[in-house]
C-alpha positions as CSV (number, residue, x, y, z in Angstrom):
1,M,-31.3,6.3,56.3
2,R,-28.5,7.8,55.3
3,K,-28.7,11.7,56.4
4,A,-27.9,14.1,53.3
5,Y,-28.1,18.1,53.1
6,I,-30.4,20.0,50.8
7,Y,-28.6,23.1,49.9
8,Y,-28.1,26.5,47.9
9,I,-26.2,28.4,46.6
10,L,-26.3,32.3,47.3
11,D,-25.1,35.3,44.8
12,Y,-25.2,38.6,46.7
13,T,-24.1,40.5,43.2
14,N,-27.4,40.1,41.4
15,G,-29.6,36.7,43.7
16,D,-29.2,34.5,42.0
17,I,-29.4,30.4,43.7
18,Y,-28.4,27.3,42.8
19,I,-30.2,24.8,45.0
20,G,-28.5,21.7,45.1
21,S,-28.5,18.4,47.3
22,C,-26.0,15.7,48.9
23,W,-25.0,13.6,51.5
24,K,-23.6,14.6,54.5
25,D,-20.9,12.8,54.4
26,R,-20.0,14.1,51.1
27,W,-20.7,17.8,51.2
28,A,-17.4,18.7,51.8
29,E,-16.7,17.8,48.1
30,R,-19.3,18.6,47.2
31,K,-18.7,22.6,48.3
32,S,-15.5,22.2,46.4
33,H,-16.8,20.7,43.1
34,H,-18.9,23.7,43.0
35,K,-15.6,25.9,43.8
36,N,-13.3,24.2,41.0
37,K,-15.3,23.9,38.1
38,R,-13.2,25.7,35.3
39,K,-15.0,28.2,33.2
40,N,-16.2,25.6,30.8
41,H,-18.3,23.3,32.0
42,I,-21.8,24.4,32.3
43,C,-23.6,24.8,35.2
44,S,-25.8,27.7,37.3
45,S,-23.3,27.3,39.7
46,I,-19.9,28.5,38.4
47,D,-21.5,31.7,37.4
48,I,-22.6,32.1,40.8
49,V,-18.9,31.3,42.3
50,N,-17.2,33.5,39.4
51,N,-18.9,36.1,40.9
52,N,-16.6,35.6,43.6
53,N,-19.6,36.9,46.7
54,Y,-21.3,33.9,47.3
55,S,-23.0,32.1,50.6
56,F,-23.2,27.9,50.6
57,E,-26.3,27.9,53.0
58,I,-27.8,24.6,54.2
59,F,-31.7,24.3,53.7
60,E,-32.4,21.4,55.3
61,E,-29.9,19.0,56.9
62,N,-32.2,15.4,56.8
63,E,-32.5,11.5,56.7
64,F,-33.8,9.8,53.1
65,D,-34.1,6.5,52.5
66,S,-32.6,6.4,48.2
67,I,-30.9,9.0,46.0
68,E,-34.4,8.9,44.4
69,D,-37.0,10.7,47.8
70,R,-33.4,13.0,47.7
71,F,-33.9,14.3,44.3
72,K,-38.2,14.8,45.4
73,R,-37.0,16.8,48.4
74,E,-34.7,19.1,46.3
75,Q,-36.9,19.7,42.8
76,Y,-39.7,20.9,46.1
77,Y,-37.1,23.9,46.9
78,I,-36.2,24.3,43.0
79,D,-40.3,25.2,43.1
80,N,-40.4,27.2,45.6
81,N,-37.6,29.8,44.9
82,K,-38.0,30.9,41.6
C-alpha cells in the first residue's frame, strides 16, 4: 500500500475548484507542476493558478493498493463537488 493525497485547488476569485490526486512522496513536485504550467498547456488548474488567488487543500490522506484505487477515490470527490 502507498500513501496518497486527494487534493483540491480553490480559486478565491470565482470559487472554481480543481480536484486531483498524487502519491504523498510526490506532493511537492505535484504542487510545483500546477504552479509552473505554461499558458498554452490545457489543464483546468492553469486558469485557477493564473488568477494568483488560490490555495492547495487536502481532502484526504489515505493508503491505496493501486493507482486505479486512488483514481476511484479522486472521482468520488469530483462527483460530489460539482
